[in-house]
C-alpha positions in Angstrom: 0.2 0.2 -0.2 1.2 3.5 -0.2 3.7 5.3 1.8 1.9 6.8 4.9 4.8 9.3 5.7 3.5 10.6 2.1 -0.1 9.9 1.9 -3.1 10.1 4.5 -6.5 8.6 4.2 -9.8 9.9 4.4 -12.8 7.7 5.9 -13.5 6.7 2.4 -10.5 5.2 1.9 -9.3 7.5 -0.4 -6.1 9.6 -0.7 -6.5 13.0 0.3 -3.6 15.1 -0.5 -3.0 13.4 -3.8 -6.9 12.1 -4.9 -6.6 14.3 -8.1 -3.7 12.6 -9.4 -4.7 9.0 -8.8 -7.2 7.1 -10.9 -10.4 6.4 -9.2 -11.0 3.5 -7.2 -13.8 1.0 -7.2 -14.9 2.1 -10.5 -13.7 2.8 -14.1 -12.2 0.9 -16.9 -8.7 0.7 -14.8 -10.2 -1.0 -12.1 -12.5 -3.5 -14.1 -9.9 -4.4 -16.0 -7.6 -5.2 -13.1 -10.8 -7.5 -11.6 -11.1 -8.9 -15.0 -7.5 -10.2 -15.0 -7.6 -11.4 -11.8 -10.5 -13.7 -12.6 -9.0 -14.9 -15.7 -5.9 -16.1 -13.3 -7.9 -18.1 -10.9 -7.9 -20.5 -13.8 -4.4 -21.2 -14.0 -3.9 -20.8 -10.0 -6.8 -22.8 -9.0 -8.2 -25.2 -11.9 -5.0 -27.0 -12.3 -5.2 -31.1 -12.7 -3.3 -31.6 -9.8 -5.7 -29.5 -7.9 -6.4 -27.5 -5.1 -10.2 -28.5 -4.9 -9.9 -32.7 -3.7 -12.0 -33.6 -6.7 -10.1 -32.6 -9.0 -7.0 -34.1 -7.7 -9.2 -37.3 -7.3 -9.8 -38.0 -10.3 -5.9 -37.6 -11.6 -5.2 -39.9 -8.7 -7.9 -42.1 -9.8 -5.8 -42.5 -13.3 -2.1 -42.6 -11.5 -3.2 -45.6 -9.5 -4.8 -47.3 -12.1 -3.5 -49.4 -15.3 -3.3 -46.0 -17.5 -0.3 -44.9 -15.5 1.4 -48.3 -14.9 4.6 -46.8 -17.0 5.2 -45.1 -13.9 7.9 -46.4 -11.5 7.4 -45.7 -7.6 4.9 -46.3 -5.3 1.7 -45.0 -6.9 -0.7 -44.5 -3.8 2.3 -42.0 -2.5 0.8 -39.8 -5.6 -2.0 -39.3 -3.0 0.2 -36.4 -1.3 0.5 -34.2 -4.2 -2.8 -32.7 -3.4 -2.1 -32.2 0.1 1.4 -30.8 -0.2 0.4 -28.6 -2.9 -2.7 -26.9 -0.9 -0.4 -26.5 2.3 3.0 -24.6 0.3 -0.1 -22.6 -1.5 -1.9 -21.4 1.7 1.1 -21.1 3.9 3.5 -18.9 1.5 1.0 -16.9 0.8 1.8 -14.7 4.1 5.2 -14.4 2.8 4.8 -13.3 -0.8 2.0 -10.7 0.3 4.5 -9.2 2.7 6.9 -9.0 -0.2 5.0 -8.3 -2.5 3.0 -5.5 -0.5 5.5 -2.8 -0.2 9.2 -3.6 -0.5 9.3 -5.4 -3.5 6.1 -4.1 -4.9 7.9 -3.2 -8.9 7.9 -6.8 -9.0 4.9 -7.7 -8.7 4.1 -8.5 -12.6 7.2 -10.4 -12.8 6.1 -12.3 -9.8 3.1 -13.2 -11.8 5.1 -14.0 -14.9 7.2 -15.9 -13.0 4.9 -18.0 -11.2 3.0 -18.7 -14.8 6.3 -20.3 -15.9 6.8 -22.3 -13.1 3.5 -23.7 -13.7 3.7 -24.3 -17.0 6.9 -26.3 -16.7 5.7 -28.1 -13.9 2.7 -29.3 -16.2 4.8 -30.0 -18.7 7.9 -31.8 -16.9 4.8 -34.0 -15.0 4.1 -35.1 -18.4 7.3 -36.9 -19.2 7.7 -37.9 -15.6 8.8 -41.7 -15.0 9.2 -41.4 -11.8 6.2 -41.1 -8.6 8.8 -38.6 -7.1 9.3 -36.5 -10.3 5.3 -36.4 -10.3 5.6 -35.2 -6.5 8.1 -32.7 -6.8 6.8 -31.0 -10.2 3.1 -30.9 -9.0 3.2 -30.6 -5.1 5.7 -28.3 -5.0 7.1 -26.6 -8.1 3.1 -26.1 -9.4 2.3 -24.7 -5.3 4.9 -22.1 -5.6 3.9 -20.7 -9.2 0.6 -20.9 -8.3 1.1 -19.1 -4.9 3.4 -16.5 -6.7 0.3 -16.0 -9.5 -2.3 -15.4 -6.8 -0.4 -13.4 -4.3 0.9 -10.8 -6.8 -2.6 -10.3 -9.0 -4.3 -10.3 -5.7 -2.5 -6.9 -4.4 -3.2 -5.2 -7.5 -7.1 -5.6 -6.7 -6.8 -4.6 -3.1 -5.0 -1.2 -4.2 -7.9 -0.5 -6.9 -10.9 -1.4 -4.3 -11.9 0.2 -1.3 -15.1 0.9 -0.4 -16.1 -2.4 -2.6 -13.3 -5.0 -1.2 -15.6 -7.1 -0.7 -17.7 -7.0 -3.6 -14.3 -7.4 -5.7 -12.9 -10.0 -3.7 -16.4 -11.8 -4.0 -16.4 -12.0 -8.1 -12.7 -12.8 -7.9 -13.4 -15.9 -5.5 -16.7 -16.8 -7.3 -14.8 -17.1 -10.6 -12.6 -19.5 -8.1 -15.5 -21.4 -6.9 -16.8 -21.9 -10.8 -13.3 -23.6 -11.2 -13.5 -26.0 -8.6 -16.7 -27.0 -9.8 -16.8 -27.6 -13.2 -13.2 -28.4 -14.4 -13.1 -32.0 -12.7 -15.4 -32.9 -15.2 -13.4 -31.7 -18.4 -10.4 -33.6 -16.4 -12.0 -36.8 -15.8 -13.1 -36.5 -20.3 -9.8 -35.9 -20.7 -8.1 -38.4 -18.4 -10.2 -41.1 -20.0 -10.2 -40.3 -23.6 -6.1 -38.7 -23.8 -4.6 -40.2 -20.9 -2.7 -38.0 -18.0 -0.1 -37.3 -20.2 -1.9 -35.5 -22.8 -4.3 -34.1 -20.2 -1.3 -32.3 -18.6 0.5 -31.0 -21.9 -3.4 -29.7 -23.0 -3.5 -27.9 -19.6 -0.2 -26.8 -20.0 -1.2 -24.7 -23.3 -4.4 -23.6 -21.3 -2.5 -22.4 -18.5 -0.2 -20.2 -21.1 -2.8 -18.9 -23.3 -5.0 -17.7 -20.2 -2.3 -16.3 -18.0 -0.7 -14.3 -20.8 -3.2 -11.6 -21.6 -4.4 -11.4 -17.9 -0.9 -10.1 -16.9 -0.8 -7.2 -18.9 -4.6 -6.0 -17.2 -2.7 -6.2 -13.8 -1.1 -2.6 -13.2 -1.0 -0.6 -9.9 -2.9 2.4 -8.7 -0.8 3.9 -6.6 3.1 4.5 -8.2 5.4 5.2 -5.0 8.8 5.6 -5.7 10.9 2.5 -5.5 13.8 3.4 -3.0 10.7 4.9 -1.1 9.1 1.7 -0.5 12.1 0.0 0.3 13.1 2.8 3.2 9.2 2.2 5.2 8.7 -1.3 6.7 5.7 -3.3 6.6 3.4 -1.9 9.1 2.4 -4.6 12.1 0.9 -2.6 14.4 -2.5 -4.5 14.1 -0.8 -7.2 15.8 -1.4 -5.2 18.9 -4.7 -5.4 18.7 -7.2 -8.1 19.9 -9.4 -7.7 17.3 -7.0 -9.4 14.8 -6.9 -12.8 16.7 -10.4 -13.1 17.3 -11.0 -13.2 13.5 -7.7 -15.1 13.2 -8.6 -17.8 15.4 -12.3 -17.6 14.2 -10.9 -18.4 11.0 -8.3 -21.1 11.6 -11.6 -23.2 13.6 -13.7 -22.7 10.6 -10.9 -23.7 8.0 -10.2 -26.7 9.8 -13.4 -27.9 9.7 -14.3 -26.9 6.4 -11.6 -29.0 4.9 -13.5 -32.0 6.1 -16.5 -32.3 4.0 -14.6 -31.5 0.9 -12.4 -34.6 1.7 -14.6 -37.5 3.1 -18.2 -36.5 1.4 -16.8 -38.4 -1.7 -16.0 -41.7 0.1 -18.9 -41.0 2.9 -21.5 -41.3 -0.3 -19.6 -44.4 -1.9 -19.1 -46.4 1.4 -22.2 -45.3 3.2 -24.5 -45.3 0.0 -22.8 -47.1 -2.4 -22.8 -44.3 -4.9 -20.2 -44.8 -8.4 -17.5 -42.3 -8.3 -19.0 -40.4 -11.5 -22.0 -39.8 -8.5 -20.0 -38.9 -5.9 -18.1 -36.5 -7.8 -21.5 -34.7 -8.7 -22.1 -34.1 -4.4 -18.7 -32.9 -4.3 -19.6 -30.3 -7.4 -23.0 -29.5 -5.3 -20.3 -28.5 -2.3 -18.5 -26.0 -4.9 -21.2 -24.7 -7.1 -23.1 -22.8 -4.8 -20.1 -20.7 -3.4 -20.3 -19.2 -7.0 -23.5 -16.9 -5.9 -22.6 -17.2 -2.3 -19.2 -15.3 -2.5 -20.3 -12.4 -4.2 -23.1 -12.5 -2.1 -21.1 -12.3 1.3 -18.9 -10.2 -0.3 -21.6 -7.5 -0.5 -22.6 -8.1 2.8 -18.9 -7.6 3.7 -19.0 -4.1 2.4 -22.0 -3.1 4.4 -24.9 -3.8 2.0 -28.2 -4.8 3.3 -29.1 -8.1 4.0 -32.3 -7.0 2.0 -34.1 -3.5 0.3 -34.8 -1.6 3.1 -33.2 -3.2 5.6 -30.2 -2.5 8.0 -26.7 -3.8 7.0 -24.3 -6.0 9.4 -21.3 -6.2 11.1 -18.5 -8.3 9.7 -18.8 -10.1 12.6 -22.6 -11.0 12.3 -21.7 -12.0 8.6 -19.2 -14.2 9.6 -22.1 -15.9 12.3 -24.5 -15.8 9.4 -21.8 -18.2 7.1 -21.1 -20.5 10.9 -24.5 -20.7 11.5 -25.5 -22.1 8.0 -22.7 -24.3 7.7 -23.1 -25.6 11.1 -26.9 -26.7 11.0 -26.8 -28.0 7.2 -23.9 -30.9 8.7 -25.6 -31.5 12.0 -29.3 -31.6 10.7 -28.7 -32.5 7.0 -25.8 -34.5 6.8 -25.7 -36.5 10.0 -29.6 -37.3 9.6 -29.1 -38.8 6.3 -30.1 -42.6 7.0 -28.5 -45.0 4.7 -31.9 -46.7 5.2 -33.8 -44.4 3.9 -34.8 -42.5 0.3 -34.9 -39.5 2.0 -31.1 -40.3 3.8 -29.7 -39.6 -0.3 -32.2 -36.4 -0.6 -30.6 -35.2 2.6 -26.9 -35.7 1.8 -27.7 -33.6 -1.9 -29.1 -30.8 0.5 -26.4 -30.6 2.5 -23.7 -30.2 0.1 -25.7 -27.1 -1.7 -26.7 -25.6 1.8 -23.2 -26.4 3.1 -21.4 -25.1 0.2 -23.5 -21.9 -0.4 -22.5 -20.4 3.3 -19.2 -22.2 3.9 -17.9 -21.6 0.5 -18.6 -17.7 0.9 -17.0 -17.4 4.2 -13.8 -16.4 2.3 -15.2 -13.2 1.2 -15.9 -12.4 4.6 -12.3 -11.8 4.7 -12.5 -8.5 2.9 -14.8 -6.9 5.4 -12.6 -8.5 8.0 -9.4 -6.5 6.3 -11.9 -3.2 5.9 -12.7 -3.3 9.8 -9.2 -4.0 10.8 -8.1 -1.1 8.7 -10.5 1.6 10.1 -9.1 0.3 13.5 -5.8 1.3 12.7 -6.9 4.7 11.3 -8.7 5.5 14.3 -5.2 5.3 16.2 -3.7 6.9 13.2 -1.5 4.0 12.2 -0.4 2.9 8.8 -1.8 -0.2 7.8 -0.7 -2.9 5.1 -4.1 -4.3 4.1 -2.8 -6.8 1.5 -0.6 -8.3 4.2 -3.4 -8.8 6.4 -5.5 -10.8 3.8 -2.2 -12.6 3.3 -2.1 -13.6 7.0 -5.8 -14.9 6.5 -4.8 -16.8 4.0 -2.2 -18.3 6.0 -4.7 -19.0 8.7 -6.7 -21.3 5.8 -3.5 -23.2 5.3 -3.0 -23.9 8.6 -6.7 -24.5 9.4 -6.5 -26.9 6.7 -3.3 -29.0 7.9 -5.0 -29.3 11.5 -8.1 -30.5 10.0 -6.5 -33.1 7.8 -4.7 -34.9 11.0 -8.2 -34.7 13.3 -9.9 -35.8 10.5 -7.7 -38.7 10.3 -8.2 -39.3 14.3 -11.9 -38.6 13.9 -12.8 -41.2 11.7 -10.8 -43.7 13.7 -13.1 -43.0 16.5 -15.9 -44.0 14.1 -19.8 -43.9 14.9 -21.1 -41.0 17.5 -24.0 -43.9 18.4 -25.9 -46.8 17.0 -28.4 -44.6 15.6 -29.9 -45.7 11.9 -28.8 -42.0 11.1 -25.3 -41.0 9.8 -24.3 -40.6 13.2 -24.5 -44.3 13.3 -21.5 -45.0 10.8 -17.8 -44.7 11.4 -18.4 -40.9 9.7 -20.6 -39.8 13.3 -17.8 -38.5 15.2 -16.3 -36.4 11.9 -19.7 -34.8 11.3 -20.3 -33.6 14.7 -16.7 -32.2 14.4 -17.8 -30.2 11.3 -20.9 -28.6 12.5 -19.1 -27.4 15.8 -15.9 -26.1 14.1 -18.2 -24.0 12.1 -20.2 -23.1 14.9 -17.0 -21.9 17.1 -15.4 -20.6 14.2 -18.2 -18.0 13.9 -19.0 -17.1 17.1 -15.2 -16.4 18.2 -15.8 -13.4 16.3 -18.2 -12.5 18.6 -15.7 -12.4 21.4 -14.5 -9.2 20.0 -18.1 -7.7 20.3 -17.9 -8.8 23.7 -14.2 -7.5 24.3 -15.2 -4.2 22.9 -18.5 -4.0 25.3 
């Protein structure tokens, strides 16, 4: 963000001293082109066959472990760690990259995007010629992860600069595209893998990544041009870490993220093992978890900007918006998933209803981060402190990564615990404890933000 030793911000978030010299934020051709560029770049970042979305990688891993990939040498079952490694590196590296490109190395943002694109393309091409399993793990789990993280962080900082009052809307639109990628591409990958094999599929996607990323990179441009030396001499502002509000939101974010990964990971095996659905039908359930968030991200983004819940009504605080997301996720888990009985026809309908409702309320949760960033920014300005909003957003992404990793370990242990009771509902299956943890984790993730209200009261 801009150097606060030279620039001051008014209540609307605009630069007061140099307002006339800056292009308008939140509107206009340049701002919309940056938003368009960030949306297009969601395809190479989140749409890789190696998959940040579990169903995407599940389709590819199934191909790896089948006869179609019999020429691979090594333990084919170990390819399962690729998706976990990729997710972990992407999210956990985001705080570092957001910190680097927010201020000190801001002039290298576009170069970072190009480097990320080159790493992504090269990882896909090298994977297509891999003969050893460890080569797949290195190329897709590590190199691809750093490429995706570089593209996402550097491009998102541009978006953060251009959208101030409508930050929630901008992030919501971008995340909606991300959700659309996750909901649709697994079926494309499944078709390509079945017709061309995994090697040709990876080469095709390398071409798609290149064609999509190149024009999108040229749409990205900074809104605030600050002298390179001035950026280097001003250190990042970490003063927001002295305020309890950040920790309330971050703890809630981590708890919610830990529970959020459980349905994404275990719904396919639950559907196959309990309801005896085929792999393709199970994939539709996971797609249903992603598809509703296309609309949910925009809706929660608008609520985070202070838009009223409906016309003529009051707007909600970001803590209340977060609680709405958490409550819907909790109720759908404990009621729809928990009461989905494999012994009745209604059970499968409840499981489908869970996927849609949970996908909406939980899938839109990350759009509330824009509101958290804006609230922490206003709080810093009330204390006359500098603030780097992109850095805060990067730390929230890092919290999501911590939650994913922690939730993965917890999920394994909960699955070992098995049934919650001996009922005929889903609680009576080996997923019973897992279902209870999903619902309660979502609720605690939302209510932790309310502790901030109590703290300030």
